[in-house]
C-alpha positions in Angstrom: 4.0 60.9 119.9 1.7 58.7 117.4 -0.9 60.6 115.6 -4.0 59.7 113.8 -2.1 58.2 110.7 0.2 56.1 112.9 -2.6 55.0 115.1 -4.9 54.2 112.4 -2.3 51.7 111.1 -2.0 50.0 114.6 -5.6 49.7 114.7 -5.7 48.1 111.2 -2.9 45.6 112.2 -4.4 44.8 115.8 -7.8 44.1 114.2 -6.2 41.7 111.7 -4.4 39.7 114.4 -6.4 39.9 117.7 -10.1 40.7 117.1 -12.2 37.5 117.6 -9.3 36.0 119.8 -9.5 35.4 123.5 -7.2 37.5 125.8 -5.3 34.9 127.7 -3.8 37.7 130.1 -2.1 40.8 130.6 1.5 40.8 132.0 2.2 44.3 133.5 5.8 44.7 134.3 5.8 48.6 135.0 3.8 49.6 138.1 3.4 53.2 136.5 1.5 51.9 133.5 -1.9 50.8 135.1 -3.9 53.8 136.1 -7.3 52.5 136.8 -8.6 48.9 137.6 -12.3 49.0 137.6 -12.7 46.3 136.8 -9.4 44.4 137.4 -7.4 43.2 134.9 -8.2 39.6 135.8 -12.1 40.4 134.7 -10.6 40.5 130.9 -9.0 37.1 131.1 -10.9 34.8 128.5 -12.7 37.5 126.9 -12.9 37.8 123.2 -11.7 41.1 121.7 -14.6 42.4 119.8 -13.0 45.5 118.3 -10.2 47.9 118.3 -10.9 51.8 117.7 -9.6 55.3 118.6 -10.6 57.6 121.5 -8.8 60.7 120.5 -5.0 59.5 120.5 -6.1 56.5 122.7 -6.5 52.9 121.7 -9.6 51.3 123.0 -9.8 47.5 123.3 -13.6 46.5 123.1 -14.6 43.3 125.1 -18.3 41.9 126.1 -20.2 43.4 128.7 -18.7 47.0 128.1 -15.3 46.0 129.3 -12.7 48.3 127.9 -8.9 48.5 128.0 -7.7 52.0 127.2 -4.0 52.7 126.1 -2.4 55.9 125.6 1.1 55.4 124.1 2.0 59.1 124.9 5.3 60.2 123.5 7.5 57.2 123.4 5.1 54.2 123.7 5.0 51.8 120.8 3.6 48.4 119.9 5.0 45.2 118.7 3.4 41.9 117.6 5.6 39.0 118.9 5.1 35.2 119.0 2.9 33.8 121.6 4.2 34.2 125.2 7.0 36.2 124.2 9.2 37.7 127.1 8.4 41.3 128.2 11.8 43.2 127.2 13.8 44.1 130.5 14.4 47.9 129.9 11.8 49.1 127.7 9.1 46.6 128.3 5.7 47.8 129.9 3.5 45.0 129.4 2.2 42.2 127.1 -1.3 41.5 125.8 -1.4 37.8 125.3 -3.6 36.3 122.7 -3.7 32.8 121.2 -2.2 33.8 117.9 0.4 36.3 119.3 1.4 38.8 122.0 1.0 42.4 121.6 3.9 44.1 123.3 4.1 47.6 124.8 7.4 49.3 125.1 8.4 53.0 126.1 11.9 54.3 125.2 13.5 56.5 127.7 13.3 56.8 131.3 10.1 58.7 131.9 7.1 56.4 132.0 4.1 58.5 130.6 2.3 55.6 128.8 -1.0 54.8 130.5 -3.4 51.7 130.7 -7.0 52.2 132.1 -9.3 49.4 132.7 -13.1 50.7 132.8 -16.5 49.4 132.3 -19.5 51.0 130.9 -20.2 53.6 128.2 -20.1 56.4 130.9 -16.5 55.5 132.3 -15.3 55.4 128.8 -16.8 58.5 127.6 -15.3 60.2 130.6 -11.7 59.7 129.0 -12.6 61.2 125.8 -11.0 64.6 125.6 -13.8 65.7 123.2 -12.1 66.7 120.1 -14.0 66.1 116.8 -13.1 63.5 114.1 -11.6 65.7 111.4 -12.3 62.9 108.9 -15.9 62.9 109.2 -16.7 66.3 110.7 -18.9 68.6 108.6 -17.6 71.9 107.5 -19.7 73.7 110.0 -18.4 71.4 112.8 -14.9 72.1 111.8 -15.5 75.8 111.7 -17.0 75.8 115.2 -14.2 73.8 116.7 -11.6 76.0 115.1 -13.0 79.2 116.1 -14.5 78.2 119.6 -11.4 79.7 121.5 -8.8 82.3 120.4 -5.8 80.3 119.7 -3.0 80.3 117.1 -3.5 77.6 114.5 -0.8 75.4 115.7 -2.2 75.4 119.2 -5.8 74.7 117.9 -4.9 71.8 115.7 -3.1 70.2 118.5 -5.5 70.6 121.1 -7.3 67.3 121.9 -10.4 69.3 123.1 -11.1 70.7 119.7 -9.6 68.0 117.4 -8.7 64.4 117.7 -5.7 62.8 116.8 -3.5 65.7 115.4 -0.2 66.5 117.1 3.0 68.4 116.5 4.2 66.6 113.4 0.9 66.5 111.1 0.0 70.0 112.4 2.9 71.2 110.4 2.3 69.3 107.3 -1.3 70.6 107.3 -0.5 74.1 107.8 2.3 73.9 105.0 -0.5 72.3 102.7 -3.0 75.1 103.6 -0.2 77.9 103.2 -1.0 79.4 106.7 1.0 80.3 109.4 1.2 78.4 112.5 1.0 81.7 114.5 -2.2 83.0 112.6 -4.9 83.4 115.2 -8.1 81.3 114.5 -10.5 84.1 114.7 -8.7 86.0 112.0 -9.4 83.4 109.3 -12.0 84.1 106.6 -14.7 81.5 105.7 -12.6 80.6 102.4 -9.3 79.9 104.5 -11.3 77.7 107.2 -12.4 75.8 104.1 -9.0 75.6 102.9 -7.6 74.5 106.1 -10.4 71.8 106.5 -9.6 70.4 103.2 -5.7 70.4 103.9 -6.4 68.6 107.1 -8.5 65.7 105.6 -6.2 65.6 102.5 -3.0 65.6 104.4 -4.0 63.0 107.0 -5.6 60.6 104.3 -2.5 60.7 102.1 -0.4 59.5 105.1 -2.8 57.0 106.2 -2.7 55.5 102.6 1.1 55.8 102.4 1.6 53.7 105.6 -1.0 51.3 104.7 1.1 50.8 101.5 4.3 50.6 103.2 3.2 48.2 106.1 1.3 46.1 104.0 0.2 42.7 105.8 3.2 43.4 108.1 2.8 45.0 111.6 3.9 48.7 111.9 7.5 48.6 113.5 9.0 52.0 112.8 6.6 54.7 114.3 8.4 57.9 114.5 7.4 61.7 114.5 10.1 62.3 111.7 8.9 60.4 108.6 10.8 60.4 105.1 8.6 62.3 102.6 7.4 65.0 105.1 7.4 68.5 103.6 7.8 70.7 106.7 8.0 68.8 110.0 11.6 68.0 110.9 13.2 69.6 107.9 14.5 72.6 109.4 17.1 74.3 107.1 16.0 72.1 104.1 14.4 73.4 101.0 10.6 73.7 100.9 9.3 71.3 98.1 7.0 74.0 96.9 9.3 77.0 96.7 12.8 76.0 97.8 12.9 78.4 100.6 14.6 76.8 103.7 12.2 75.4 106.3 12.3 77.5 109.6 11.2 76.5 113.1 9.8 78.2 116.2 10.8 76.7 119.2 8.4 77.0 122.3 7.9 75.1 125.5 8.8 71.3 124.5 7.4 71.6 120.9 8.4 73.4 117.8 6.5 74.7 114.7 8.0 74.0 111.2 7.2 76.3 108.5 8.1 77.8 104.9 8.4 81.6 105.5 7.8 82.4 101.8 4.7 80.0 101.5 3.2 80.5 104.9 4.2 83.8 106.6 4.6 86.2 103.5 8.5 86.2 104.0 8.2 87.0 107.6 10.4 85.1 110.1 8.7 84.1 113.4 10.7 84.3 116.6 9.8 82.7 120.1 10.0 85.2 122.9 13.2 83.9 124.5 15.1 83.9 121.4 13.9 87.4 120.5 15.1 88.7 123.9 18.4 87.0 123.4 19.1 88.3 120.2 17.1 91.7 119.9 18.0 93.8 117.2 20.1 91.0 115.7 17.1 88.8 115.1 16.2 88.9 111.3 12.8 90.1 110.8 12.3 89.0 107.2 13.4 86.2 104.7 15.3 88.7 102.6 17.5 89.8 105.8 18.1 86.3 106.6 19.2 85.4 103.1 21.3 88.5 103.0 23.1 87.4 106.3 23.6 84.0 105.1 25.2 85.3 101.9 27.5 87.6 103.9 28.4 84.6 106.1 29.3 82.3 103.2 31.3 85.3 101.7 33.4 85.6 104.8 33.9 81.9 105.0 35.2 81.9 101.5 38.0 84.3 102.1 
Protein backbone atom coordinates (compact mmCIF):
# COMPACT_ATOMS: atom_id res chain seq x y z
CA UNK A 1 0.00 0.00 0.00
CA UNK A 2 1.40 3.44 -0.88
CA UNK A 3 2.46 5.25 2.29
CA UNK A 4 3.36 8.84 3.15
CA UNK A 5 6.56 9.13 1.05
CA UNK A 6 4.88 7.60 -2.04
CA UNK A 7 1.71 9.64 -1.60
CA UNK A 8 3.68 12.86 -1.11
CA UNK A 9 5.38 12.32 -4.46
CA UNK A 10 2.03 11.65 -6.10
CA UNK A 11 0.74 14.93 -4.65
CA UNK A 12 3.79 16.78 -5.97
CA UNK A 13 3.39 15.34 -9.47
CA UNK A 14 -0.37 15.91 -9.72
CA UNK A 15 -0.08 19.47 -8.43
CA UNK A 16 2.52 20.27 -11.06
CA UNK A 17 0.32 18.94 -13.87
CA UNK A 18 -3.33 19.44 -12.95
CA UNK A 19 -3.79 22.20 -10.35
CA UNK A 20 -5.32 25.21 -12.08
CA UNK A 21 -6.74 23.01 -14.84
CA UNK A 22 -10.41 22.24 -15.44
CA UNK A 23 -11.59 18.68 -14.97
CA UNK A 24 -13.15 17.71 -18.29
CA UNK A 25 -14.67 14.53 -16.91
CA UNK A 26 -14.17 11.29 -15.00
CA UNK A 27 -14.42 8.02 -16.90
CA UNK A 28 -15.23 5.22 -14.45
CA UNK A 29 -14.68 1.69 -15.77
CA UNK A 30 -15.13 -0.31 -12.55
CA UNK A 31 -18.53 -0.27 -10.81
CA UNK A 32 -16.81 -1.15 -7.53
CA UNK A 33 -14.70 2.02 -7.44
CA UNK A 34 -17.28 4.74 -6.86
CA UNK A 35 -18.61 4.52 -3.29
CA UNK A 36 -20.47 7.80 -2.77
CA UNK A 37 -21.89 10.30 -5.26
CA UNK A 38 -23.10 13.28 -3.25
CA UNK A 39 -22.75 15.35 -5.38
CA UNK A 40 -22.70 13.24 -8.58
CA UNK A 41 -19.54 13.08 -10.66
CA UNK A 42 -21.14 15.27 -13.32
CA UNK A 43 -21.08 18.16 -10.82
CA UNK A 44 -17.27 18.20 -11.04
CA UNK A 45 -17.09 18.57 -14.81
CA UNK A 46 -15.68 21.94 -15.77
CA UNK A 47 -14.49 22.77 -12.26
CA UNK A 48 -10.91 23.89 -11.83
CA UNK A 49 -8.74 21.79 -9.55
CA UNK A 50 -7.65 24.02 -6.71
CA UNK A 51 -5.33 21.70 -4.84
CA UNK A 52 -4.40 18.10 -4.05
CA UNK A 53 -3.69 17.13 -0.46
CA UNK A 54 -3.56 14.12 1.84
CA UNK A 55 -6.12 12.89 4.33
CA UNK A 56 -4.43 9.94 5.99
CA UNK A 57 -3.60 7.66 3.06
CA UNK A 58 -6.29 9.25 0.91
CA UNK A 59 -5.70 11.72 -1.90
CA UNK A 60 -8.12 14.65 -1.77
CA UNK A 61 -8.80 16.60 -4.98
CA UNK A 62 -10.08 20.02 -3.97
CA UNK A 63 -12.53 21.87 -6.22
CA UNK A 64 -14.50 25.12 -5.77
CA UNK A 65 -17.58 25.26 -3.54
CA UNK A 66 -16.17 22.59 -1.23
CA UNK A 67 -16.45 19.85 -3.81
CA UNK A 68 -14.02 17.01 -3.11
CA UNK A 69 -13.00 13.80 -4.83
CA UNK A 70 -11.39 11.48 -2.28
CA UNK A 71 -9.30 8.63 -3.65
CA UNK A 72 -7.95 5.71 -1.60
CA UNK A 73 -5.45 3.56 -3.52
CA UNK A 74 -5.52 0.75 -0.94
CA UNK A 75 -2.92 -1.97 -1.60
CA UNK A 76 -2.62 -2.23 -5.38
CA UNK A 77 -4.02 1.05 -6.70
CA UNK A 78 -1.55 3.11 -8.73
CA UNK A 79 -1.62 6.36 -10.70
CA UNK A 80 -0.15 7.24 -14.08
CA UNK A 81 -0.09 10.42 -16.12
CA UNK A 82 -1.07 9.83 -19.74
CA UNK A 83 -1.72 11.90 -22.84
CA UNK A 84 -5.14 13.64 -23.04
CA UNK A 85 -7.99 11.22 -23.61
CA UNK A 86 -5.84 8.12 -23.23
CA UNK A 87 -7.92 4.91 -23.16
CA UNK A 88 -8.50 3.19 -19.82
CA UNK A 89 -6.61 -0.16 -19.78
CA UNK A 90 -8.96 -3.12 -20.11
CA UNK A 91 -7.85 -5.42 -17.29
CA UNK A 92 -6.37 -3.15 -14.64
CA UNK A 93 -7.94 0.21 -15.48
CA UNK A 94 -10.44 1.61 -12.99
CA UNK A 95 -10.97 5.19 -14.11
CA UNK A 96 -9.48 8.23 -15.80
CA UNK A 97 -9.53 11.84 -14.63
CA UNK A 98 -9.39 13.95 -17.78
CA UNK A 99 -7.72 17.35 -17.66
CA UNK A 100 -6.76 19.50 -20.63
CA UNK A 101 -2.99 18.85 -20.37
CA UNK A 102 -3.35 15.11 -19.74
CA UNK A 103 -5.18 12.23 -18.12
CA UNK A 104 -4.62 10.94 -14.60
CA UNK A 105 -5.13 7.18 -14.88
CA UNK A 106 -6.03 4.91 -11.97
CA UNK A 107 -5.15 1.22 -12.22
CA UNK A 108 -5.30 -1.65 -9.76
CA UNK A 109 -3.44 -4.93 -10.16
CA UNK A 110 -4.96 -8.24 -9.12
CA UNK A 111 -8.52 -9.51 -9.14
CA UNK A 112 -9.73 -7.81 -5.95
CA UNK A 113 -11.05 -4.27 -6.35
CA UNK A 114 -10.29 -2.42 -3.12
CA UNK A 115 -9.48 1.10 -4.30
CA UNK A 116 -12.27 3.59 -3.66
CA UNK A 117 -13.44 6.97 -4.91
CA UNK A 118 -15.82 9.19 -2.95
CA UNK A 119 -17.50 12.34 -4.28
CA UNK A 120 -18.44 14.57 -1.33
CA UNK A 121 -19.34 18.18 -0.65
CA UNK A 122 -18.68 20.25 2.44
CA UNK A 123 -16.07 20.30 5.16
CA UNK A 124 -18.19 18.14 7.45
CA UNK A 125 -18.54 15.36 4.86
CA UNK A 126 -14.81 15.48 4.17
CA UNK A 127 -13.90 15.40 7.87
CA UNK A 128 -16.07 12.30 8.30
CA UNK A 129 -13.60 10.44 6.08
CA UNK A 130 -10.60 11.35 8.21
CA UNK A 131 -9.44 8.32 10.26
CA UNK A 132 -8.01 10.79 12.80
CA UNK A 133 -4.30 9.99 12.85
CA UNK A 134 -1.89 12.83 13.56
CA UNK A 135 0.54 14.23 11.00
CA UNK A 136 3.83 12.90 12.36
CA UNK A 137 5.84 15.45 10.39
CA UNK A 138 4.24 18.42 12.16
CA UNK A 139 2.99 16.96 15.46
CA UNK A 140 4.55 18.25 18.68
CA UNK A 141 6.45 15.88 21.00
CA UNK A 142 3.46 15.96 23.35
CA UNK A 143 0.98 15.10 20.60
CA UNK A 144 3.17 12.26 19.37
CA UNK A 145 3.52 10.80 22.87
CA UNK A 146 -0.22 11.11 23.51
CA UNK A 147 -1.12 9.31 20.28
CA UNK A 148 1.45 6.57 20.86
CA UNK A 149 0.35 5.79 24.39
CA UNK A 150 -3.40 6.36 23.99
CA UNK A 151 -4.01 2.62 23.72
CA UNK A 152 -1.96 -0.41 24.72
CA UNK A 153 -0.56 -1.80 21.49
CA UNK A 154 2.66 -3.15 20.11
CA UNK A 155 4.78 -0.48 18.43
CA UNK A 156 4.20 -2.09 15.05
CA UNK A 157 0.44 -1.95 15.45
CA UNK A 158 0.44 1.56 16.89
CA UNK A 159 2.53 3.05 14.08
CA UNK A 160 0.31 1.47 11.42
CA UNK A 161 -2.99 2.43 13.09
CA UNK A 162 -4.53 5.22 10.93
CA UNK A 163 -6.51 6.41 13.96
CA UNK A 164 -3.23 7.22 15.71
CA UNK A 165 -0.71 8.12 13.00
CA UNK A 166 -1.32 9.30 9.48
CA UNK A 167 0.28 7.71 6.43
CA UNK A 168 2.46 4.99 8.00
CA UNK A 169 2.03 1.39 6.92
CA UNK A 170 3.78 -1.94 6.96
CA UNK A 171 6.90 -0.93 5.05
CA UNK A 172 7.91 2.30 6.73
CA UNK A 173 7.03 1.10 10.22
CA UNK A 174 9.76 -1.53 9.75
CA UNK A 175 12.23 1.14 8.66
CA UNK A 176 11.27 3.47 11.52
CA UNK A 177 11.60 0.82 14.22
CA UNK A 178 14.95 -0.32 12.83
CA UNK A 179 16.20 3.28 12.93
CA UNK A 180 14.94 3.66 16.52
CA UNK A 181 16.40 0.24 17.47
CA UNK A 182 13.10 -0.80 19.04
CA UNK A 183 11.31 -4.16 18.84
CA UNK A 184 8.13 -4.21 16.74
CA UNK A 185 6.49 -6.19 19.56
CA UNK A 186 7.45 -3.76 22.32
CA UNK A 187 4.37 -2.48 24.14
CA UNK A 188 3.66 1.24 23.81
CA UNK A 189 3.05 1.72 27.54
CA UNK A 190 6.46 0.25 28.34
CA UNK A 191 8.47 2.99 26.62
CA UNK A 192 10.35 5.60 28.58
CA UNK A 193 10.14 9.29 27.72
CA UNK A 194 13.58 9.04 26.14
CA UNK A 195 12.54 6.08 23.97
CA UNK A 196 9.41 7.92 22.84
CA UNK A 197 11.55 10.91 21.84
CA UNK A 198 13.89 8.57 19.95
CA UNK A 199 10.96 6.97 18.14
CA UNK A 200 9.51 10.35 17.17
CA UNK A 201 12.85 11.48 15.76
CA UNK A 202 13.28 8.20 13.87
CA UNK A 203 9.76 8.50 12.45
CA UNK A 204 10.23 12.01 11.15
CA UNK A 205 13.79 11.44 9.90
CA UNK A 206 12.99 8.16 8.13
CA UNK A 207 9.95 9.50 6.32
CA UNK A 208 11.74 12.71 5.31
CA UNK A 209 14.75 10.79 3.99
CA UNK A 210 12.51 8.73 1.73
CA UNK A 211 10.47 11.71 0.59
CA UNK A 212 13.71 13.44 -0.40
CA UNK A 213 15.03 10.31 -2.14
CA UNK A 214 11.85 9.86 -4.15
CA UNK A 215 11.79 13.51 -5.15
CA UNK A 216 15.35 13.19 -6.38
CA UNK A 217 14.63 9.96 -8.26
CA UNK A 218 11.43 11.18 -9.91
CA UNK A 219 12.63 14.68 -10.68
CA UNK A 220 10.17 16.37 -13.05
CA UNK A 221 8.68 13.03 -14.09
CA UNK A 222 5.66 11.18 -12.77
CA UNK A 223 6.19 8.37 -10.23
CA UNK A 224 5.67 5.16 -12.18
CA UNK A 225 7.16 2.46 -9.94
CA UNK A 226 5.47 2.75 -6.55
CA UNK A 227 6.11 -0.43 -4.58
CA UNK A 228 6.39 -1.56 -0.97
CA UNK A 229 9.84 -3.03 -1.58
CA UNK A 230 12.26 -0.27 -2.45
CA UNK A 231 15.96 -0.51 -3.14
CA UNK A 232 17.82 1.00 -0.21
CA UNK A 233 15.50 -0.08 2.59
CA UNK A 234 17.34 -1.51 5.58
CA UNK A 235 14.75 -3.89 7.07
CA UNK A 236 11.50 -4.15 5.13
CA UNK A 237 11.53 -6.91 2.54
CA UNK A 238 15.11 -7.89 3.44
CA UNK A 239 14.48 -11.17 5.27
CA UNK A 240 17.70 -13.16 5.53
CA UNK A 241 19.87 -10.29 4.28
CA UNK A 242 22.46 -8.65 6.53
CA UNK A 243 21.47 -5.72 8.70
CA UNK A 244 23.37 -2.67 7.40
CA UNK A 245 24.16 -1.67 10.99
CA UNK A 246 25.50 -4.93 12.48
CA UNK A 247 25.47 -7.57 9.74
CA UNK A 248 22.96 -9.88 11.48
CA UNK A 249 20.42 -11.49 9.10
CA UNK A 250 17.12 -9.63 9.12
CA UNK A 251 14.29 -11.74 10.56
CA UNK A 252 10.54 -11.53 10.04
CA UNK A 253 7.42 -12.10 12.07
CA UNK A 254 4.40 -13.09 9.98
CA UNK A 255 0.94 -12.42 11.34
CA UNK A 256 -2.47 -12.17 9.66
CA UNK A 257 -1.75 -10.66 6.21
CA UNK A 258 1.20 -8.59 7.39
CA UNK A 259 4.74 -9.12 8.53
CA UNK A 260 7.30 -7.31 10.62
CA UNK A 261 10.93 -7.26 9.53
CA UNK A 262 13.53 -6.60 12.20
CA UNK A 263 17.13 -7.09 13.27
CA UNK A 264 17.32 -9.36 16.34
CA UNK A 265 20.64 -7.92 17.44
CA UNK A 266 19.77 -4.23 17.05
CA UNK A 267 16.12 -4.33 18.06
CA UNK A 268 15.28 -7.29 20.30
CA UNK A 269 18.46 -7.93 22.30
CA UNK A 270 19.19 -11.13 20.39
CA UNK A 271 15.70 -12.59 20.91
CA UNK A 272 13.88 -14.15 17.97
CA UNK A 273 10.20 -13.27 17.74
CA UNK A 274 7.74 -16.03 16.87
CA UNK A 275 4.15 -15.72 15.75
CA UNK A 276 1.64 -17.95 17.53
CA UNK A 277 1.00 -20.33 14.65
CA UNK A 278 4.68 -20.95 13.98
CA UNK A 279 5.46 -21.31 17.67
CA UNK A 280 2.72 -23.95 18.07
CA UNK A 281 3.97 -25.78 14.98
CA UNK A 282 7.62 -25.91 15.96
CA UNK A 283 7.20 -25.89 19.74
CA UNK A 284 10.55 -26.85 21.31
CA UNK A 285 12.28 -26.66 17.90
CA UNK A 286 11.75 -22.90 17.65
CA UNK A 287 15.10 -21.13 18.32
CA UNK A 288 14.71 -18.70 21.19
CA UNK A 289 17.82 -16.62 20.56
CA UNK A 290 20.06 -15.36 17.80
CA UNK A 291 22.89 -17.55 19.11
CA UNK A 292 20.71 -20.67 18.89
CA UNK A 293 19.66 -19.76 15.35
CA UNK A 294 23.27 -19.20 14.29
CA UNK A 295 24.28 -22.52 15.87
CA UNK A 296 21.57 -24.38 13.94
CA UNK A 297 22.51 -22.66 10.71
CA UNK A 298 26.15 -23.57 11.30
CA UNK A 299 25.26 -27.22 11.89
CA UNK A 300 23.09 -27.20 8.79
CA UNK A 301 25.97 -25.91 6.68
CA UNK A 302 28.30 -28.47 8.18
CA UNK A 303 25.92 -31.29 7.30
CA UNK A 304 25.44 -30.08 3.74
CA UNK A 305 29.21 -29.80 3.23
CA UNK A 306 29.82 -33.48 4.05
